[in-house]
C-alpha atoms as an extended CHARMM CRD file, in Angstrom:
* protein
*
       236  EXT
         1         1  MET       CA             80.4630000000      155.9260000000      123.9510000000  PROA      1               0.0000000000
         2         2  ALA       CA             81.2680000000      159.1020000000      122.6060000000  PROA      2               0.0000000000
         3         3  ARG       CA             77.8240000000      159.4380000000      120.7350000000  PROA      3               0.0000000000
         4         4  LEU       CA             76.2850000000      158.4030000000      123.9540000000  PROA      4               0.0000000000
         5         5  LEU       CA             77.5900000000      161.0160000000      126.1900000000  PROA      5               0.0000000000
         6         6  GLY       CA             76.7580000000      163.7410000000      122.9580000000  PROA      6               0.0000000000
         7         7  SER       CA             73.5740000000      162.8840000000      123.1600000000  PROA      7               0.0000000000
         8         8  GLU       CA             73.0860000000      163.0740000000      127.0740000000  PROA      8               0.0000000000
         9         9  LEU       CA             74.7690000000      166.7570000000      126.9990000000  PROA      9               0.0000000000
        10        10  ILE       CA             72.1360000000      167.3220000000      124.6180000000  PROA      10              0.0000000000
        11        11  LYS       CA             69.3620000000      166.0980000000      127.0350000000  PROA      11              0.0000000000
        12        12  ILE       CA             70.9960000000      168.7270000000      129.9580000000  PROA      12              0.0000000000
        13        13  LYS       CA             71.3550000000      171.5680000000      127.6680000000  PROA      13              0.0000000000
        14        14  ARG       CA             68.2670000000      172.8680000000      128.7200000000  PROA      14              0.0000000000
        15        15  LYS       CA             68.1760000000      171.9240000000      132.0070000000  PROA      15              0.0000000000
        16        16  MET       CA             69.2200000000      173.6790000000      135.5050000000  PROA      16              0.0000000000
        17        17  ILE       CA             72.0550000000      170.7490000000      135.1890000000  PROA      17              0.0000000000
        18        18  LEU       CA             74.8910000000      173.1260000000      134.2790000000  PROA      18              0.0000000000
        19        19  PHE       CA             74.2610000000      175.8270000000      136.2870000000  PROA      19              0.0000000000
        20        20  LEU       CA             74.3660000000      173.2580000000      139.4870000000  PROA      20              0.0000000000
        21        21  VAL       CA             77.4310000000      173.0170000000      137.9310000000  PROA      21              0.0000000000
        22        22  PHE       CA             78.7580000000      176.2360000000      138.3330000000  PROA      22              0.0000000000
        23        23  LEU       CA             76.8710000000      177.0640000000      141.3130000000  PROA      23              0.0000000000
        24        24  GLY       CA             78.3050000000      174.8600000000      143.9660000000  PROA      24              0.0000000000
        25        25  PRO       CA             81.7270000000      176.1140000000      143.5830000000  PROA      25              0.0000000000
        26        26  PHE       CA             80.5520000000      179.4910000000      143.0570000000  PROA      26              0.0000000000
        27        27  GLY       CA             78.6740000000      179.2880000000      146.5040000000  PROA      27              0.0000000000
        28        28  VAL       CA             81.7670000000      177.8080000000      148.5330000000  PROA      28              0.0000000000
        29        29  ILE       CA             83.7730000000      180.1670000000      147.1460000000  PROA      29              0.0000000000
        30        30  ALA       CA             81.4470000000      183.5420000000      147.7000000000  PROA      30              0.0000000000
        31        31  LEU       CA             80.9460000000      182.1990000000      151.1780000000  PROA      31              0.0000000000
        32        32  GLU       CA             84.5240000000      182.1160000000      152.2390000000  PROA      32              0.0000000000
        33        33  ALA       CA             85.1480000000      185.3780000000      150.4240000000  PROA      33              0.0000000000
        34        34  VAL       CA             82.4370000000      186.7790000000      153.1010000000  PROA      34              0.0000000000
        35        35  ASN       CA             84.1190000000      184.5440000000      156.0280000000  PROA      35              0.0000000000
        36        36  PHE       CA             87.4470000000      186.2110000000      155.2560000000  PROA      36              0.0000000000
        37        37  GLY       CA             85.9950000000      190.1110000000      154.8210000000  PROA      37              0.0000000000
        38        38  VAL       CA             84.1070000000      189.6870000000      158.1690000000  PROA      38              0.0000000000
        39        39  ARG       CA             86.9180000000      187.5450000000      160.2600000000  PROA      39              0.0000000000
        40        40  TYR       CA             90.3040000000      188.7670000000      157.6560000000  PROA      40              0.0000000000
        41        41  ASP       CA             92.1360000000      189.8660000000      160.7450000000  PROA      41              0.0000000000
        42        42  TRP       CA             91.4990000000      187.0110000000      162.9130000000  PROA      42              0.0000000000
        43        43  LEU       CA             91.5280000000      184.5590000000      160.4260000000  PROA      43              0.0000000000
        44        44  THR       CA             95.0420000000      185.5210000000      159.1370000000  PROA      44              0.0000000000
        45        45  GLY       CA             96.4400000000      185.4290000000      162.7580000000  PROA      45              0.0000000000
        46        46  VAL       CA             95.3390000000      181.9030000000      162.8800000000  PROA      46              0.0000000000
        47        47  TYR       CA             96.7970000000      180.8000000000      159.4400000000  PROA      47              0.0000000000
        48        48  LYS       CA             99.7320000000      183.4880000000      159.6390000000  PROA      48              0.0000000000
        49        49  ASP       CA            102.2220000000      180.5560000000      159.1570000000  PROA      49              0.0000000000
        50        50  ASP       CA            100.9320000000      179.4920000000      155.5600000000  PROA      50              0.0000000000
        51        51  LEU       CA             97.7670000000      181.8800000000      154.7270000000  PROA      51              0.0000000000
        52        52  TRP       CA             97.1820000000      180.0290000000      151.3220000000  PROA      52              0.0000000000
        53        53  LYS       CA             97.0460000000      176.4040000000      153.4780000000  PROA      53              0.0000000000
        54        54  GLY       CA             94.4150000000      178.2410000000      156.0320000000  PROA      54              0.0000000000
        55        55  LEU       CA             92.5270000000      179.2240000000      152.7210000000  PROA      55              0.0000000000
        56        56  ILE       CA             92.4430000000      175.8390000000      151.4890000000  PROA      56              0.0000000000
        57        57  GLY       CA             91.5670000000      174.3840000000      154.6130000000  PROA      57              0.0000000000
        58        58  GLU       CA             88.3970000000      176.6220000000      155.0130000000  PROA      58              0.0000000000
        59        59  VAL       CA             87.1660000000      175.9220000000      151.4200000000  PROA      59              0.0000000000
        60        60  SER       CA             87.9070000000      172.2310000000      151.5990000000  PROA      60              0.0000000000
        61        61  MET       CA             85.5360000000      172.2170000000      154.5560000000  PROA      61              0.0000000000
        62        62  LEU       CA             82.5190000000      173.7030000000      152.5740000000  PROA      62              0.0000000000
        63        63  SER       CA             83.6350000000      171.6980000000      149.6820000000  PROA      63              0.0000000000
        64        64  VAL       CA             82.7290000000      168.3130000000      150.8290000000  PROA      64              0.0000000000
        65        65  PRO       CA             79.0160000000      168.6170000000      151.8010000000  PROA      65              0.0000000000
        66        66  THR       CA             78.3760000000      170.7520000000      148.4530000000  PROA      66              0.0000000000
        67        67  ILE       CA             80.2570000000      167.7350000000      146.9710000000  PROA      67              0.0000000000
        68        68  LEU       CA             78.0480000000      165.0700000000      148.6210000000  PROA      68              0.0000000000
        69        69  ILE       CA             74.5540000000      167.2660000000      147.9860000000  PROA      69              0.0000000000
        70        70  GLY       CA             76.0240000000      168.0390000000      144.5010000000  PROA      70              0.0000000000
        71        71  LEU       CA             76.3820000000      164.6270000000      143.4540000000  PROA      71              0.0000000000
        72        72  THR       CA             72.9770000000      163.7520000000      145.0640000000  PROA      72              0.0000000000
        73        73  ILE       CA             71.2200000000      166.8950000000      142.9730000000  PROA      73              0.0000000000
        74        74  LEU       CA             72.8280000000      165.7610000000      139.7400000000  PROA      74              0.0000000000
        75        75  THR       CA             72.2510000000      162.4580000000      139.5380000000  PROA      75              0.0000000000
        76        76  SER       CA             68.7080000000      162.6400000000      140.4660000000  PROA      76              0.0000000000
        77        77  MET       CA             68.5660000000      165.5000000000      137.8000000000  PROA      77              0.0000000000
        78        78  ILE       CA             70.0460000000      163.4610000000      135.2450000000  PROA      78              0.0000000000
        79        79  ALA       CA             68.2930000000      160.2720000000      135.5950000000  PROA      79              0.0000000000
        80        80  ASN       CA             64.9150000000      162.1050000000      135.8680000000  PROA      80              0.0000000000
        81        81  ILE       CA             65.1550000000      163.3530000000      132.3300000000  PROA      81              0.0000000000
        82        82  GLU       CA             64.1720000000      159.8130000000      131.2400000000  PROA      82              0.0000000000
        83        83  HSD       CA             61.5560000000      159.1010000000      134.0040000000  PROA      83              0.0000000000
        84        84  GLN       CA             59.8730000000      161.8190000000      133.6830000000  PROA      84              0.0000000000
        85        85  THR       CA             58.7820000000      161.2300000000      129.9150000000  PROA      85              0.0000000000
        86        86  ASN       CA             58.6130000000      157.5600000000      130.3550000000  PROA      86              0.0000000000
        87        87  ALA       CA             61.2920000000      157.4220000000      127.5100000000  PROA      87              0.0000000000
        88        88  TRP       CA             63.4700000000      154.9130000000      129.3350000000  PROA      88              0.0000000000
        89        89  LYS       CA             61.8500000000      151.8020000000      127.3970000000  PROA      89              0.0000000000
        90        90  GLN       CA             62.3560000000      153.3700000000      124.2300000000  PROA      90              0.0000000000
        91        91  LEU       CA             65.5300000000      154.4560000000      124.8180000000  PROA      91              0.0000000000
        92        92  LEU       CA             66.7060000000      150.6720000000      125.7170000000  PROA      92              0.0000000000
        93        93  ALA       CA             64.5390000000      149.7000000000      122.5640000000  PROA      93              0.0000000000
        94        94  LEU       CA             67.5360000000      150.9930000000      120.4260000000  PROA      94              0.0000000000
        95        95  PRO       CA             70.4430000000      149.2770000000      119.5220000000  PROA      95              0.0000000000
        96        96  ILE       CA             72.6440000000      150.0970000000      122.5760000000  PROA      96              0.0000000000
        97        97  SER       CA             73.3190000000      148.1420000000      125.0830000000  PROA      97              0.0000000000
        98        98  LYS       CA             71.8890000000      148.5860000000      128.4110000000  PROA      98              0.0000000000
        99        99  THR       CA             75.3770000000      148.9500000000      129.8630000000  PROA      99              0.0000000000
       100       100  LYS       CA             76.3800000000      151.5230000000      127.7820000000  PROA      100             0.0000000000
       101       101  VAL       CA             73.6390000000      153.4580000000      128.5000000000  PROA      101             0.0000000000
       102       102  TYR       CA             74.1500000000      153.2790000000      132.1210000000  PROA      102             0.0000000000
       103       103  SER       CA             77.7000000000      154.3450000000      131.7640000000  PROA      103             0.0000000000
       104       104  ALA       CA             76.9770000000      157.5450000000      129.5720000000  PROA      104             0.0000000000
       105       105  LYS       CA             75.0650000000      158.7950000000      132.5120000000  PROA      105             0.0000000000
       106       106  PHE       CA             77.6810000000      157.4690000000      135.1180000000  PROA      106             0.0000000000
       107       107  LEU       CA             80.4810000000      158.7230000000      132.8450000000  PROA      107             0.0000000000
       108       108  LEU       CA             78.4140000000      161.8530000000      132.7670000000  PROA      108             0.0000000000
       109       109  THR       CA             77.9730000000      162.7640000000      135.8600000000  PROA      109             0.0000000000
       110       110  VAL       CA             81.5630000000      161.9550000000      137.0220000000  PROA      110             0.0000000000
       111       111  ILE       CA             82.8370000000      164.3350000000      134.1900000000  PROA      111             0.0000000000
       112       112  LEU       CA             80.5570000000      167.2360000000      135.4870000000  PROA      112             0.0000000000
       113       113  LEU       CA             81.7760000000      166.6270000000      138.8180000000  PROA      113             0.0000000000
       114       114  LEU       CA             85.3600000000      166.7380000000      137.9890000000  PROA      114             0.0000000000
       115       115  ILE       CA             84.6780000000      170.4640000000      135.9690000000  PROA      115             0.0000000000
       116       116  SER       CA             83.1930000000      171.8590000000      139.5000000000  PROA      116             0.0000000000
       117       117  CYS       CA             86.5060000000      170.5160000000      141.1970000000  PROA      117             0.0000000000
       118       118  PHE       CA             88.1120000000      172.2970000000      138.4410000000  PROA      118             0.0000000000
       119       119  LEU       CA             86.1640000000      175.4880000000      138.9420000000  PROA      119             0.0000000000
       120       120  LEU       CA             86.7900000000      175.1520000000      143.0060000000  PROA      120             0.0000000000
       121       121  MET       CA             90.4100000000      175.1980000000      142.3310000000  PROA      121             0.0000000000
       122       122  VAL       CA             90.5000000000      178.4890000000      140.2670000000  PROA      122             0.0000000000
       123       123  GLY       CA             88.2530000000      179.7590000000      142.1300000000  PROA      123             0.0000000000
       124       124  THR       CA             90.5030000000      179.3730000000      145.2360000000  PROA      124             0.0000000000
       125       125  ILE       CA             93.4990000000      180.2180000000      143.4450000000  PROA      125             0.0000000000
       126       126  ILE       CA             91.4330000000      183.8590000000      142.4040000000  PROA      126             0.0000000000
       127       127  LEU       CA             90.1950000000      184.2870000000      146.0100000000  PROA      127             0.0000000000
       128       128  GLY       CA             93.5870000000      184.1380000000      147.5070000000  PROA      128             0.0000000000
       129       129  LEU       CA             94.7660000000      186.4840000000      145.1330000000  PROA      129             0.0000000000
       130       130  ALA       CA             92.0550000000      188.9410000000      145.7630000000  PROA      130             0.0000000000
       131       131  LEU       CA             92.7420000000      188.7070000000      149.8820000000  PROA      131             0.0000000000
       132       132  LYS       CA             96.4610000000      189.2010000000      148.8140000000  PROA      132             0.0000000000
       133       133  PHE       CA             98.0600000000      185.8990000000      150.0150000000  PROA      133             0.0000000000
       134       134  GLY       CA            100.9150000000      186.2640000000      147.6400000000  PROA      134             0.0000000000
       135       135  THR       CA            101.9260000000      183.6390000000      144.5880000000  PROA      135             0.0000000000
       136       136  SER       CA            103.8930000000      181.0730000000      146.3150000000  PROA      136             0.0000000000
       137       137  ILE       CA            100.4430000000      178.8140000000      145.8030000000  PROA      137             0.0000000000
       138       138  PRO       CA            100.7740000000      175.0670000000      147.0160000000  PROA      138             0.0000000000
       139       139  LEU       CA             99.1870000000      173.9930000000      143.8180000000  PROA      139             0.0000000000
       140       140  VAL       CA             99.6390000000      170.0420000000      144.5210000000  PROA      140             0.0000000000
       141       141  TYR       CA             98.0120000000      170.6970000000      148.2780000000  PROA      141             0.0000000000
       142       142  LEU       CA             95.3690000000      172.9680000000      146.5700000000  PROA      142             0.0000000000
       143       143  PHE       CA             95.1850000000      169.8110000000      143.7380000000  PROA      143             0.0000000000
       144       144  LYS       CA             94.1020000000      167.0210000000      146.2090000000  PROA      144             0.0000000000
       145       145  MET       CA             92.5640000000      169.4120000000      148.8300000000  PROA      145             0.0000000000
       146       146  CYS       CA             90.1600000000      170.1900000000      145.6690000000  PROA      146             0.0000000000
       147       147  PHE       CA             89.4250000000      166.7740000000      143.7180000000  PROA      147             0.0000000000
       148       148  TYR       CA             90.6800000000      163.9360000000      146.2560000000  PROA      148             0.0000000000
       149       149  PRO       CA             87.1480000000      164.8130000000      148.4070000000  PROA      149             0.0000000000
       150       150  PHE       CA             85.4940000000      163.6240000000      145.1880000000  PROA      150             0.0000000000
       151       151  LEU       CA             87.7260000000      160.8920000000      144.3840000000  PROA      151             0.0000000000
       152       152  ALA       CA             87.0410000000      159.5120000000      147.7630000000  PROA      152             0.0000000000
       153       153  ALA       CA             83.4230000000      160.2320000000      147.2030000000  PROA      153             0.0000000000
       154       154  LEU       CA             83.0420000000      157.7830000000      144.0880000000  PROA      154             0.0000000000
       155       155  PRO       CA             81.3070000000      154.9530000000      146.5120000000  PROA      155             0.0000000000
       156       156  ILE       CA             78.6750000000      157.5810000000      147.4170000000  PROA      156             0.0000000000
       157       157  LEU       CA             78.3860000000      158.7950000000      143.6330000000  PROA      157             0.0000000000
       158       158  ALA       CA             78.2920000000      155.1660000000      142.1620000000  PROA      158             0.0000000000
       159       159  LEU       CA             75.2090000000      154.3280000000      144.8870000000  PROA      159             0.0000000000
       160       160  GLN       CA             73.2580000000      157.5070000000      143.7770000000  PROA      160             0.0000000000
       161       161  ILE       CA             73.0530000000      157.3810000000      140.3240000000  PROA      161             0.0000000000
       162       162  TRP       CA             71.9880000000      153.5190000000      140.5270000000  PROA      162             0.0000000000
       163       163  LEU       CA             69.1610000000      154.4900000000      142.7790000000  PROA      163             0.0000000000
       164       164  ALA       CA             68.4290000000      157.6400000000      140.6470000000  PROA      164             0.0000000000
       165       165  ILE       CA             68.0810000000      155.1420000000      137.2420000000  PROA      165             0.0000000000
       166       166  THR       CA             66.5970000000      152.2000000000      139.0360000000  PROA      166             0.0000000000
       167       167  LEU       CA             63.8650000000      154.0870000000      141.1100000000  PROA      167             0.0000000000
       168       168  LYS       CA             61.4640000000      156.2510000000      139.4730000000  PROA      168             0.0000000000
       169       169  ASN       CA             60.4650000000      158.2390000000      142.6530000000  PROA      169             0.0000000000
       170       170  GLN       CA             63.2420000000      160.3880000000      142.9880000000  PROA      170             0.0000000000
       171       171  ALA       CA             62.3970000000      160.9310000000      146.6650000000  PROA      171             0.0000000000
       172       172  ILE       CA             64.2810000000      157.6800000000      147.9240000000  PROA      172             0.0000000000
       173       173  PRO       CA             67.7350000000      159.0430000000      146.5410000000  PROA      173             0.0000000000
       174       174  LEU       CA             67.6000000000      162.2890000000      147.3020000000  PROA      174             0.0000000000
       175       175  THR       CA             66.6280000000      161.5270000000      150.8240000000  PROA      175             0.0000000000
       176       176  VAL       CA             69.5910000000      158.6620000000      151.1100000000  PROA      176             0.0000000000
       177       177  GLY       CA             71.5590000000      161.4730000000      149.3430000000  PROA      177             0.0000000000
       178       178  ILE       CA             70.6480000000      164.2550000000      152.1790000000  PROA      178             0.0000000000
       179       179  LEU       CA             70.8490000000      161.9460000000      155.5240000000  PROA      179             0.0000000000
       180       180  GLY       CA             74.6370000000      161.0810000000      153.7270000000  PROA      180             0.0000000000
       181       181  THR       CA             75.6500000000      164.6420000000      153.4000000000  PROA      181             0.0000000000
       182       182  ILE       CA             73.7920000000      165.1880000000      156.9210000000  PROA      182             0.0000000000
       183       183  ILE       CA             75.9810000000      161.8820000000      158.2540000000  PROA      183             0.0000000000
       184       184  SER       CA             79.4160000000      163.0900000000      156.8460000000  PROA      184             0.0000000000
       185       185  MET       CA             79.6260000000      166.4700000000      158.7200000000  PROA      185             0.0000000000
       186       186  TYR       CA             79.5590000000      164.2120000000      162.0560000000  PROA      186             0.0000000000
       187       187  ALA       CA             81.5720000000      161.4200000000      160.2840000000  PROA      187             0.0000000000
       188       188  VAL       CA             84.7310000000      162.6260000000      162.3320000000  PROA      188             0.0000000000
       189       189  ALA       CA             83.8680000000      160.0230000000      165.1120000000  PROA      189             0.0000000000
       190       190  PHE       CA             83.2330000000      157.3500000000      163.0850000000  PROA      190             0.0000000000
       191       191  PRO       CA             85.3520000000      154.0580000000      162.2160000000  PROA      191             0.0000000000
       192       192  ASP       CA             87.8590000000      154.6440000000      159.2370000000  PROA      192             0.0000000000
       193       193  TRP       CA             85.2970000000      151.5840000000      157.3460000000  PROA      193             0.0000000000
       194       194  VAL       CA             82.2680000000      154.4150000000      156.6670000000  PROA      194             0.0000000000
       195       195  PRO       CA             82.0800000000      155.4670000000      153.1010000000  PROA      195             0.0000000000
       196       196  TRP       CA             80.6980000000      158.8080000000      154.1650000000  PROA      196             0.0000000000
       197       197  LYS       CA             83.9130000000      159.7380000000      156.2520000000  PROA      197             0.0000000000
       198       198  TRP       CA             86.1090000000      159.2690000000      153.1180000000  PROA      198             0.0000000000
       199       199  PRO       CA             85.8140000000      162.6010000000      151.6000000000  PROA      199             0.0000000000
       200       200  LEU       CA             87.1820000000      164.2630000000      154.8210000000  PROA      200             0.0000000000
       201       201  LEU       CA             90.2680000000      162.3940000000      153.9130000000  PROA      201             0.0000000000
       202       202  LEU       CA             90.8930000000      161.3190000000      157.6270000000  PROA      202             0.0000000000
       203       203  ASN       CA             92.0840000000      158.0730000000      158.6620000000  PROA      203             0.0000000000
       204       204  GLU       CA             94.1390000000      156.3950000000      161.1980000000  PROA      204             0.0000000000
       205       205  TRP       CA             97.2540000000      156.3630000000      159.3230000000  PROA      205             0.0000000000
       206       206  GLY       CA             96.7570000000      160.0780000000      158.3850000000  PROA      206             0.0000000000
       207       207  LYS       CA             97.1800000000      159.6800000000      154.5520000000  PROA      207             0.0000000000
       208       208  PRO       CA             94.5220000000      161.1970000000      152.9020000000  PROA      208             0.0000000000
       209       209  ILE       CA             95.4370000000      158.9940000000      149.8770000000  PROA      209             0.0000000000
       210       210  PHE       CA             94.2360000000      155.8060000000      151.5640000000  PROA      210             0.0000000000
       211       211  SER       CA             90.7090000000      157.5530000000      151.8410000000  PROA      211             0.0000000000
       212       212  VAL       CA             91.0170000000      157.9670000000      147.9880000000  PROA      212             0.0000000000
       213       213  ILE       CA             91.9650000000      154.6300000000      147.2500000000  PROA      213             0.0000000000
       214       214  ALA       CA             89.2060000000      153.1920000000      148.7320000000  PROA      214             0.0000000000
       215       215  GLY       CA             86.9220000000      155.5940000000      147.4030000000  PROA      215             0.0000000000
       216       216  ILE       CA             87.5660000000      154.6310000000      143.9460000000  PROA      216             0.0000000000
       217       217  LEU       CA             88.0790000000      150.8320000000      144.9250000000  PROA      217             0.0000000000
       218       218  LEU       CA             84.4830000000      150.7780000000      146.5660000000  PROA      218             0.0000000000
       219       219  GLY       CA             83.1520000000      152.8120000000      143.8930000000  PROA      219             0.0000000000
       220       220  PHE       CA             84.3110000000      150.2920000000      141.0190000000  PROA      220             0.0000000000
       221       221  ILE       CA             82.7990000000      147.6420000000      142.6930000000  PROA      221             0.0000000000
       222       222  ILE       CA             79.3730000000      149.6150000000      143.0830000000  PROA      222             0.0000000000
       223       223  TYR       CA             79.3220000000      150.4470000000      139.7450000000  PROA      223             0.0000000000
       224       224  LEU       CA             79.7500000000      147.2420000000      138.7410000000  PROA      224             0.0000000000
       225       225  VAL       CA             77.5370000000      145.8820000000      140.6530000000  PROA      225             0.0000000000
       226       226  SER       CA             74.8350000000      148.7860000000      139.6150000000  PROA      226             0.0000000000
       227       227  ILE       CA             75.6180000000      147.7010000000      135.9360000000  PROA      227             0.0000000000
       228       228  LEU       CA             74.8310000000      144.1220000000      136.3560000000  PROA      228             0.0000000000
       229       229  ASP       CA             71.3450000000      144.6990000000      138.2370000000  PROA      229             0.0000000000
       230       230  PHE       CA             70.7380000000      146.9930000000      135.6960000000  PROA      230             0.0000000000
       231       231  SER       CA             71.2300000000      145.1800000000      132.5350000000  PROA      231             0.0000000000
       232       232  ARG       CA             69.2210000000      142.5990000000      134.1580000000  PROA      232             0.0000000000
       233       233  ARG       CA             65.5460000000      144.5860000000      135.6360000000  PROA      233             0.0000000000
       234       234  GLU       CA             62.8310000000      144.6480000000      132.8170000000  PROA      234             0.0000000000
       235       235  VAL       CA             62.3690000000      148.2730000000      132.1750000000  PROA      235             0.0000000000
       236       236  LYS       CA             58.5820000000      149.2450000000      132.0580000000  PROA      236             0.0000000000
């Protein structure tokens, strides 16, 4: 698996994929910097009881659609490396199981998105310090709001990588991902069982961890089903 991951990293080295990993969190932080720069007095008045939590909440609202559209684009670009060169048949002709090939691409996407979440966390701290919110940073809360939405979105990631790898026409997974992102923006009113609501960390119990647990479990189930499907497919 380590060798496969190394191979995947070499493949994406000259692509725009790594740039997108940095672009997502940078874009969110840049927008919040403009937001607070333009409405500083009003926002600091609204969040005067806890400026850091106010900033983190604002960042979190932008990060959810960014994560969903980001994973859609990343999965499509990673899978399309083989689709563009018709290299799936040659890749799978090697003495490597289909399961490991598929898992390497899935794991690579997870690692890249975790890096984006970490960069978002670091960027939020830098922005808060630049805004002179003090050094009493709620690190646990910040960690949750940066990483929990991604963990809750694992079913969507598993679905998108499944579609991107099994379908040569990337218009289909991209359309599904874009529609899912739009749905998530209005998912507050949806029932708790809708996966596109889970990254918002909202549920009737008021506990974000429930959305995370549901995301991890369903994500693992979809991942297993997708591996089974991929291993049985005849690759052309």
